[in-house]
C-alpha positions as CSV (number, residue, x, y, z in Angstrom):
1,M,88.5,-6.2,1.7
2,A,85.1,-6.6,0.1
3,Q,85.1,-7.9,-3.5
4,G,83.0,-6.8,-6.4
5,G,80.8,-3.7,-6.8
6,D,81.9,-0.4,-8.1
7,P,83.3,2.2,-5.7
8,P,80.7,4.8,-4.7
9,S,80.5,7.5,-7.3
10,R,79.9,10.2,-4.7
11,V,81.4,10.5,-1.3
12,G,81.4,13.0,1.5
13,R,84.6,14.8,2.3
14,L,85.7,16.2,5.7
15,N,86.3,19.8,4.7
16,Y,87.0,21.4,8.1
17,I,87.8,20.1,11.6
18,N,88.0,22.2,14.8
19,G,88.6,20.3,18.0
20,P,88.4,16.6,18.7
21,V,86.4,14.8,16.0
22,S,86.3,11.0,15.9
23,F,85.6,8.7,13.0
24,R,84.6,5.0,12.7
25,P,84.3,3.4,9.3
26,A,81.5,1.0,8.5
27,T,83.6,-2.1,8.8
28,V,85.5,-1.4,12.0
29,E,84.6,-1.2,15.7
30,E,87.4,1.1,16.7
31,W,87.1,4.9,16.7
32,T,90.1,7.0,15.4
33,N,90.8,10.7,15.0
34,A,89.1,12.1,11.9
35,T,91.4,13.6,9.3
36,L,90.8,16.4,6.8
37,N,89.7,15.4,3.3
38,Y,89.0,11.9,4.3
39,P,86.3,10.3,2.1
40,L,83.1,9.3,3.9
41,T,80.6,6.8,2.6
42,T,77.7,4.6,3.6
43,G,78.1,3.1,7.0
44,D,80.7,5.6,8.3
45,H,80.2,7.3,11.7
46,L,81.4,10.7,13.0
47,W,81.4,12.1,16.5
48,T,82.3,15.7,17.5
49,D,83.5,16.0,21.1
50,E,83.0,18.8,23.6
51,G,83.9,22.1,21.9
52,A,84.4,20.6,18.5
53,Q,82.8,21.4,15.1
54,T,83.3,19.9,11.7
55,E,82.0,20.4,8.2
56,I,81.4,17.7,5.5
57,H,80.9,18.4,1.8
58,I,78.9,16.2,-0.5
59,G,78.9,17.8,-3.9
60,S,77.6,21.3,-3.3
61,T,75.9,20.4,0.0
62,A,77.5,21.3,3.2
63,I,76.7,19.5,6.5
64,R,78.0,21.1,9.6
65,M,78.1,19.4,13.0
66,D,78.2,21.2,16.4
67,A,79.8,19.9,19.5
68,K,78.7,16.5,21.0
69,T,77.0,15.4,17.8
70,A,76.7,11.8,16.5
71,L,76.2,11.3,12.8
72,S,76.3,8.3,10.5
73,F,75.8,7.8,6.8
74,L,72.9,5.4,6.1
75,N,73.0,5.8,2.3
76,L,75.2,7.8,0.0
77,D,75.3,7.6,-3.8
78,D,74.6,9.8,-6.8
79,R,71.0,10.3,-6.0
80,I,70.6,9.8,-2.2
81,V,72.1,11.4,0.8
82,Q,70.6,9.8,3.9
83,V,72.2,10.4,7.3
84,S,71.3,9.5,10.9
85,L,71.5,12.1,13.6
86,T,71.2,10.4,17.0
87,Q,72.4,13.3,19.2
88,G,73.4,16.9,18.9
89,E,73.1,19.7,16.3
90,L,73.4,19.6,12.5
91,N,73.1,22.3,9.9
92,V,72.5,21.3,6.3
93,H,73.1,24.0,3.6
94,L,71.5,22.6,0.5
95,R,72.8,24.7,-2.4
96,Y,71.2,22.7,-5.2
97,L,68.8,19.7,-5.3
98,G,68.6,17.8,-8.6
99,E,65.3,16.4,-10.0
100,N,66.1,12.8,-8.9
101,E,68.1,13.6,-5.8
102,S,66.9,13.2,-2.2
103,V,68.4,14.4,1.0
104,E,67.1,12.8,4.2
105,V,68.0,13.2,7.9
106,D,66.7,10.5,10.2
107,T,66.6,10.9,14.0
108,P,65.5,8.4,16.6
109,N,61.8,9.5,16.4
110,I,61.3,11.1,13.0
111,S,62.5,11.3,9.4
112,I,63.1,14.6,7.6
113,S,63.2,15.0,3.8
114,L,64.7,18.3,2.5
115,L,62.7,19.2,-0.5
116,R,64.5,22.2,-1.9
117,S,67.7,24.3,-1.6
118,G,67.9,26.2,1.6
119,D,69.3,26.1,5.2
120,Y,68.1,23.5,7.7
121,R,69.1,23.0,11.3
122,I,68.2,19.8,13.0
123,S,68.7,18.8,16.6
124,A,68.2,15.4,18.2
125,D,68.0,14.3,21.8
126,S,67.7,10.5,21.8
127,D,67.5,10.2,25.6
128,N,64.2,12.2,25.6
129,A,63.0,11.3,22.0
130,V,62.9,15.0,21.0
131,T,63.8,16.3,17.5
132,A,63.6,19.9,16.3
133,I,64.1,21.3,12.8
134,N,64.5,25.0,11.9
135,V,63.9,25.9,8.3
136,R,65.6,29.2,7.6
137,G,65.2,28.8,3.9
138,G,63.7,26.0,1.8
139,E,61.1,23.4,2.7
140,A,61.1,20.1,4.6
141,E,58.7,17.2,5.0
142,V,58.6,15.6,8.4
143,T,57.4,12.0,8.7
144,A,56.5,10.9,12.2
145,G,54.2,8.2,13.5
146,G,53.0,7.3,10.0
147,A,52.0,10.8,9.1
148,A,53.8,13.5,7.1
149,F,53.6,17.3,7.2
150,P,55.5,20.2,5.7
151,V,57.8,22.6,7.6
152,R,58.2,25.8,5.5
153,A,60.8,28.6,5.5
154,G,60.7,30.6,8.7
155,Q,59.1,27.7,10.7
156,R,60.5,25.5,13.5
157,A,59.0,22.1,14.3
158,R,59.6,20.3,17.6
159,L,58.5,16.7,17.9
160,A,58.5,14.8,21.2
161,G,57.8,11.1,21.8
162,M,58.4,7.9,19.8
163,D,55.4,6.3,18.2
164,T,53.0,9.2,17.8
165,P,55.2,12.3,18.6
166,S,53.5,15.5,19.7
167,Q,54.2,18.4,17.3
168,D,54.7,22.0,18.0
169,I,55.3,24.5,15.1
170,T,56.5,28.0,15.9
171,Q,58.7,30.6,14.3
172,V,62.4,30.0,13.8
173,P,64.3,31.5,16.8
174,P,67.0,34.2,16.3
175,P,70.4,32.8,15.3
176,D,72.7,31.5,18.1
177,G,76.4,30.8,18.2
178,F,76.2,27.6,16.0
179,D,74.0,29.4,13.4
180,R,76.4,32.3,13.3
181,W,79.4,29.9,12.8
182,C,77.5,28.2,10.0
183,Q,76.8,31.5,8.3
184,S,80.4,32.6,8.6
185,R,81.6,29.3,7.0
186,E,79.0,29.9,4.2
187,M,80.2,33.4,3.6
188,R,83.9,32.2,3.4
189,E,82.9,29.6,0.9
190,A,80.9,32.1,-1.2
191,A,83.8,34.5,-1.2
192,S,86.3,31.8,-2.2
193,V,84.0,30.5,-5.0
194,S,83.5,34.0,-6.4
195,A,87.2,34.7,-6.2
196,R,87.9,31.6,-8.2
197,Y,85.6,32.7,-11.1
198,V,86.5,36.4,-11.2
């Protein structure tokens, strides 16, 4: 057990698990089955298997993983949420972003900073060095090959290649099954929150 240092003041929490989801803590080589409400912090890894989905809460932010998705926490404290997505599909619902807070998703070929509250879907294909981001609401800044550019609400950016990725910016496509699942989870949460305060 590591000595010294305060425990992290903010952790992620596994809020929902559907299907086989695996977890590996920072200090261990073995993967185990993920368990509900388990606290997640810097260095922890998650993997959703075929047909699985999971949801993580960090404060008011919800991170949802589709099947066959690999995620790890690079940095997590009161001000920073920095995750690595090496494979699969991720949805980040950013309800609120404080003045000194930052939320960043790194993939094998780019880095994405989420600049304001909104809905972001990010996919990574490490085998082919392709990343895509759909901004349904909010604004993101993509850094690739030493240059940064904005991706605004309603836009989709697809970047292919490692050192100087090609960029293709188009309109966000219509929602698919994963998007609809994320929206239904969001509606359930909104209903339970409003029920609590009525």
